[in-house]
PAZAPA-4460 file (N, C-alpha, C; in steps of 0.05 Angstrom, whole numbers, plus 32768, in hexadecimal, padded with zeros to 4 digits):
% residues 115
    n_x    n_y    n_z   ca_x   ca_y   ca_z    c_x    c_y    c_z   seq   type   mol
   7FFD   81A3   833B   7FEB   81A5   8326   7FF6   81AE   830C     1      M     A
   800B   81C0   830E   8016   81CC   82F7   8029   81B7   82E9     2      R     A
   8032   81A6   82F7   8042   8190   82EF   8033   817C   82DC     3      M     A
   801C   8176   82E6   8009   8162   82D9   8001   816F   82BF     4      R     A
   7FFB   8189   82BE   7FF2   8196   82A4   8009   8196   8290     5      V     A
   8021   8199   829B   8039   819B   8289   803D   8180   827B     6      A     A
   803A   816B   828B   803E   814E   8282   8028   8148   826E     7      F     A
   8010   8150   8272   7FFB   814C   8261   7FFE   815A   8246     8      T     A
   8007   8173   8246   800B   8182   822D   8023   8174   821D     9      I     A
   8038   816E   822B   804F   815F   821E   8045   8145   8212    10      V     A
   8035   8136   8223   802B   811C   8216   801A   811F   81FE    11      G     A
   8009   8134   81FD   7FF7   813A   81E6   8007   8143   81CF    12      I     A
   801E   8154   81D3   802F   815B   81C0   803D   8144   81B2    13      T     A
   8048   8131   81C3   8056   811A   81B8   8044   8108   81A8    14      V     A
   802B   8103   81B3   8017   80F3   81A2   800F   80FF   8189    15      M     A
   800C   811A   8189   8006   8128   8170   801D   8125   815B    16      A     A
   8036   8127   8164   804E   8123   8152   804F   8108   8146    17      A     A
   804A   80F3   8159   804C   80D8   814E   8036   80D1   813A    18      L     A
   801D   80DE   813E   8007   80DB   812C   800E   80E7   8110    19      A     A
   801B   80FE   8113   8023   810A   80F8   8039   80FA   80EB    20      A     A
   804B   80ED   80F8   805C   80DC   80EB   804E   80C6   80DF    21      Q     A
   803C   80B9   80EC   802E   80A1   80E0   801E   80AA   80C8    22      A     A
   8013   80C1   80C5   8008   80CB   80AE   8019   80D0   8097    23      V     A
   8033   80DA   809E   8046   80DF   8089   8050   80C3   8080    24      Q     A
   8052   80AF   8091   805D   8097   8088   804D   8088   8073    25      A     A
   8033   808D   8073   801F   8081   8061   800B   8096   8059    26      Q     A
   800E   80A3   8042   7FFA   80B8   803C   7FEF   80B3   8020    27      S     A
   7FD8   80C0   801B   7FCC   80C1   8004   7FD8   80D7   7FF1    28      R     A
   7FD8   80D6   7FD8   7FE3   80E9   7FC7   7FDC   80E7   7FAB    29      G     A
   7FED   80EF   7F99   7FE7   80EE   7F7A   7FF5   80D6   7F6D    30      L     A
   8004   80C8   7F80   8015   80B2   7F74   8006   809B   7F68    31      G     A
   8010   808A   7F57   8003   8074   7F4A   8017   805D   7F48    32      R     A
   8012   8047   7F53   801F   802E   7F4C   8011   801C   7F3A    33      I     A
   8021   800D   7F2A   8015   7FFC   7F14   8027   7FE5   7F0E    34      N     A
   801D   7FD0   7F02   802C   7FB9   7EFA   801D   7FA4   7EF0    35      G     A
   8028   7F8A   7EF1   801B   7F75   7EE6   801B   7F5D   7EFB    36      T     A
   8008   7F4C   7EF9   8008   7F35   7F0A   8003   7F1C   7EF9    37      V     A
   8014   7F07   7EFF   8011   7EEE   7EEF   8015   7ED7   7F00    38      A     A
   800E   7EC1   7EF3   8014   7EA7   7F01   8032   7EA0   7EFF    39      A     A
   803B   7E8D   7F0D   8058   7E85   7F0B   805E   7E7B   7EEE    40      E     A
   804A   7E72   7EDF   804C   7E68   7EC4   8050   7E7F   7EB1    41      S     A
   804B   7E99   7EBB   804C   7EB1   7EAB   8033   7EB9   7E9F    42      G     A
   801C   7EA9   7EA3   8002   7EB0   7E9B   7FF8   7ECA   7EA9    43      E     A
   7FED   7EDD   7E9E   7FE1   7EF3   7EAC   7FCA   7EE9   7EBA    44      P     A
   7FC6   7EF6   7ED4   7FAF   7EF0   7EE3   7F9B   7F09   7EE4    45      I     A
   7F83   7F04   7EDB   7F6C   7F17   7EDD   7F60   7F16   7EF9    46      A     A
   7F55   7F2E   7F00   7F45   7F2E   7F19   7F53   7F2C   7F33    47      G     A
   7F6E   7F30   7F33   7F7B   7F33   7F4B   7F74   7F4C   7F59    48      V     A
   7F6F   7F4B   7F75   7F6A   7F63   7F85   7F86   7F6C   7F8E    49      I     A
   7F8C   7F85   7F88   7FA5   7F93   7F91   7F9B   7FA7   7FA8    50      V     A
   7FA3   7FA0   7FBF   7F9B   7FAF   7FD6   7FB3   7FBD   7FE4    51      K     A
   7FB2   7FDA   7FE3   7FCA   7FE9   7FF2   7FBE   7FF3   800A    52      V     A
   7FCB   7FEB   8020   7FC5   7FF6   803D   7FD1   8012   803E    53      E     A
   7FBF   8025   8046   7FC8   8040   804A   7FBD   8047   8066    54      V     A
   7FCE   8045   807A   7FC6   8049   8096   7FB2   8036   809D    55      G     A
   7F9B   8040   80A7   7F83   802D   80AF   7F72   8026   8098    56      D     A
   7F79   8033   8080   7F66   8030   806A   7F75   8021   8054    57      D     A
   7F68   801C   803F   7F74   800F   8028   7F6A   801A   800D    58      S     A
   7F7A   8016   7FF7   7F71   801E   7FDD   7F74   8003   7FCC    59      I     A
   7F60   7FFF   7FBC   7F61   7FE5   7FAD   7F5F   7FEB   7F8E    60      E     A
   7F6C   7FD6   7F80   7F69   7FD6   7F63   7F66   7FB9   7F5C    61      G     A
   7F61   7FB3   7F42   7F5E   7F9A   7F36   7F6D   7F96   7F1E    62      K     A
   7F79   7F7D   7F1A   7F87   7F78   7F00   7F72   7F72   7EEB    63      S     A
   7F79   7F7B   7ED3   7F67   7F76   7EBC   7F6E   7F5C   7EAE    64      D     A
   7F65   7F56   7E97   7F67   7F3C   7E89   7F83   7F38   7E81    65      G     A
   7F94   7F4C   7E81   7FB1   7F48   7E79   7FC3   7F49   7E92    66      T     A
   7FB7   7F4A   7EAA   7FC5   7F49   7EC1   7FD0   7F65   7ECB    67      G     A
   7FC7   7F78   7EBB   7FCF   7F94   7EC3   7FBF   7F9F   7ED8    68      K     A
   7FCC   7FAF   7EEB   7FBC   7FBB   7F02   7FCA   7FD6   7F07    69      W     A
   7FBA   7FE8   7F15   7FC4   8001   7F1D   7FB5   800A   7F35    70      A     A
   7FC2   8018   7F47   7FB6   8025   7F5F   7FC1   8041   7F61    71      V     A
   7FAC   8053   7F64   7FB3   8070   7F65   7FAC   807C   7F81    72      S     A
   7FB9   8091   7F85   7FB1   809F   7F9F   7FC6   809B   7FB6    73      G     A
   7FDF   8096   7FAF   7FF3   8090   7FC2   8006   80A8   7FC5    74      L     A
   800F   80AC   7FDE   8023   80C1   7FE4   803F   80B2   7FEA    75      G     A
   8051   80C2   7FF6   8069   80B7   7FFD   8066   80A5   8016    76      K     A
   8077   8090   8019   8076   8082   8031   8078   8064   802A    77      G     A
   8075   8051   8040   8078   8036   803F   805B   802A   803F    78      Q     A
   8055   8017   802C   803C   800B   8028   803F   7FEE   8027    79      F     A
   8029   7FDE   802E   8028   7FC3   802B   8012   7FBF   8016    80      F     A
   801B   7FAF   8001   8009   7FA8   7FEB   8003   7F8A   7FEC    81      V     A
   7FE8   7F83   7FEB   7FE1   7F68   7FE8   7FD4   7F61   7FCE    82      E     A
   7FDB   7F4A   7FC4   7FD0   7F40   7FAB   7FBE   7F27   7FB0    83      F     A
   7FA4   7F28   7FAD   7F92   7F13   7FB6   7F83   7F0A   7F9E    84      L     A
   7F83   7EEE   7F9C   7F71   7EE1   7F87   7F6A   7EC5   7F90    85      K     A
   7F51   7EBF   7F8E   7F49   7EA3   7F96   7F59   7E8F   7F84    86      A     A
   7F62   7E79   7F8F   7F74   7E65   7F81   7F91   7E6A   7F81    87      G     A
   7F99   7E81   7F8B   7FB5   7E89   7F8D   7FBD   7E93   7FAA    88      F     A
   7FD6   7E8F   7FB1   7FDE   7E97   7FCA   7FE1   7EB4   7FCA    89      E     A
   7FD7   7EC2   7FE0   7FD8   7EDC   7FE5   7FF6   7EE7   7FE7    90      T     A
   7FFD   7EFA   7FD7   8018   7F05   7FDA   8015   7F21   7FE5    91      K     A
   802A   7F27   7FF7   802B   7F41   8005   8048   7F4E   8002    92      R     A
   8048   7F64   7FF7   8062   7F72   7FF5   8062   7F8C   8001    93      V     A
   807C   7F95   8009   807F   7FAF   8014   808A   7FC1   7FFE    94      R     A
   807D   7FD9   7FFC   8084   7FED   7FE8   808A   8006   7FF6    95      L     A
   80A1   8012   7FEE   80AC   802C   7FF9   80A7   8041   7FE2    96      V     A
   8099   8054   7FE6   8099   806B   7FD1   80A8   8081   7FDD    97      I     A
   80BF   8087   7FD2   80D1   809B   7FDC   80CB   80B8   7FD1    98      E     A
   80BF   80B7   7FB7   80B8   80D0   7FA9   809D   80CC   7F9B    99      K     A
   808B   80DB   7FA5   8070   80DB   7F97   8072   80E2   7F7B   100      E     A
   806B   80CE   7F69   806B   80D2   7F4B   8050   80CB   7F41   101      T     A
   804A   80D3   7F2A   8031   80D0   7F1C   802F   80AF   7F17   102      M     A
   8045   80A4   7F11   8043   8086   7F0B   805D   807A   7F11   103      Q     A
   805C   8061   7F1A   8074   8052   7F22   807D   8041   7F09   104      S     A
   8097   8037   7F0C   809C   8023   7EF9   808C   800B   7EFE   105      D     A
   8085   7FFB   7EEA   8072   7FE3   7EEE   807E   7FCF   7F01   106      P     A
   806E   7FC5   7F12   8076   7FB0   7F27   8069   7F96   7F1B   107      I     A
   807D   7F83   7F1A   8076   7F67   7F0F   8071   7F55   7F27   108      K     A
   805A   7F49   7F2A   8056   7F37   7F3F   804E   7F1C   7F36   109      I     A
   8059   7F06   7F43   8051   7EEC   7F3B   8042   7EDE   7F52   110      Q     A
   802C   7ED2   7F4F   801C   7EC3   7F62   801F   7EA6   7F5E   111      L     A
   8021   7E97   7F76   8021   7E7A   7F75   8006   7E6D   7F78   112      K     A
   8001   7E5A   7F6B   7FE6   7E4B   7F6B   7FE3   7E43   7F88   113      K     A
   7FC9   7E45   7F92   7FC3   7E3D   7FAC   7FBB   7E20   7FAD   114      G     A
   7FBC   7E15   7FC6   7FB5   7DF8   7FC8   7F97   7DF5   7FCD   115      E     A
***
């Protein structure tokens, strides 16, 4: 019986440690990413949804009339960012934030016209 309790405690400890690492890998914080989104022709695209996956949740932003966008509330870690707009192919990029800063250097994204 003691052996079973010991394995259970070890199992719970390992699961808690893994869960803590997952939270560290993608966390919310004070960081902000920003940039522009344009068509391949160079024309800015308004109304592009910028969706950042944060664990099981997401944070969204939207590009303005000049193609500028920003998403706030990110901590350190690896994130996947999707750029979605009807008439264009969805683009998904991986972003690694090594140091939480108030603002990133602008990220330039180009979208291809959809079929």
